[in-house]
N, C-alpha and C positions, 0 to 999 in steps of 0.2 A: 469266603463265599465262592471264589472262583475255583477252589479245590473241590468243593462240593459239586459245583456245576460240571466240572470236567470229569469227576468220578461218575456222575449220573449219565452224562453224555457217552462216556466210554462204555458204561454198562449197557446202555440202550443200543449203541452201535454194535457191541459184541453180541447181544441177544439177537439183533436183526440179522447180522451176518450168519450166525449159527442157524437161525431159522431158515434163511435162504439156502444155505448149504444142505440142510436136512431135506428141504423140498426138492432140490435138484438131484440129490443122490439116493433117495429112497425108492424102493421098488413097490411100495405099498399103494393101496387104492386112494383115490382122492378123498373119500369119506373118512378113512382112517387118518389121513394126513390132516384134514380139517379138524378132526377131534383132538389130535395131538397139538396142533397150533392153538386151538382154543384153550386147552389145558396149560400150555406153556405161557400163553398171554395172561391167563389168570394167575399163574405162579409169578410171572414178572410183575404184575400189578401188585400182588401181595408183597413181594420183595421190595418194590419201590416204596410202598406205604410204610413198611418196617424201617427202611432206610430214612425216610422222612421223619418218622417218629424218633428214631435214634439221634438224628441230627438236631432235632428240636431239644431233646433231653440233654445232649452234649452242650448246646448253646446255653441252656439254662444253668447247667453245672459250671460252665466257664464264667458266666456272669456272677454266680454266687461266689465262686472261688476268687475272682478278681476283687469283688467287694470286700470279702473277708481279708484278702491280702492287703488292701488299702487300709483297712481298719488296723491291722496288725502293724503295718509300717508306721502309721500315725502314732499308735501307742508306744512303739519302740522309740520313735523319735522323741516323744515327750519324756519318756523315762530317761533317755540319754541326756536330754537337756537338763532335767532335774539333777541327775548324777553329777554332771559337769558343774552345775551351779552349786551343789552341796560341796563338791571338792574345792571349788574356788573359794567358797565361804570358809572352809576349814583351813585352807592354806594361806589365804590373804593375811590374817592376823599374824601368822608366823613369818611372813616374808621379811618384815623389818628385823626380827631377831636373827634370821638367817643372814641377812645382809650385814648386820653388825658383826656376827660371828665370822663371816668371810673377811671383813675388814680387819678384824683382830688377827686372824690367821695370816693375812697378807703382811700386816705390820710385824708380827713375830718372825715371819720368814725374812723380811728385810733386815730386822735387827740381827738375826742369826747370820745372814750373809755379811753384814758389816763386821760382826765379831770374827768371822772366819777370815775376812780380808785383813783385819787388824792383826790377827794371830799369825797369819802367813807373812805379813809385812814385818813383824817383830822377830820372826824366826830366822 
């Protein structure tokens, strides 16, 4: 909101300064200058109204986008939770088999180490 305000203030200050410089540096008559000032003020009013409408549209778009993003994040989180749960359910029954297989491998390695020690000791 402060960016919008500073942009508007900057625009107004710039328009005022340029209007003042134009008044002081022009060799035209007062009537002509007043007509130009009136036209410029109408143009400025039109530009400010367009700026306001654009900012309102942008605000609405940001709100829509943030709501859509929140929904997508929620859906993604739910899908990830389901995937992890499915993976856990698929792996859990196999954990005991994997644990037993690892114990058998460790046992076989110990037996091989003992055989190698015995072979080296007899040689």
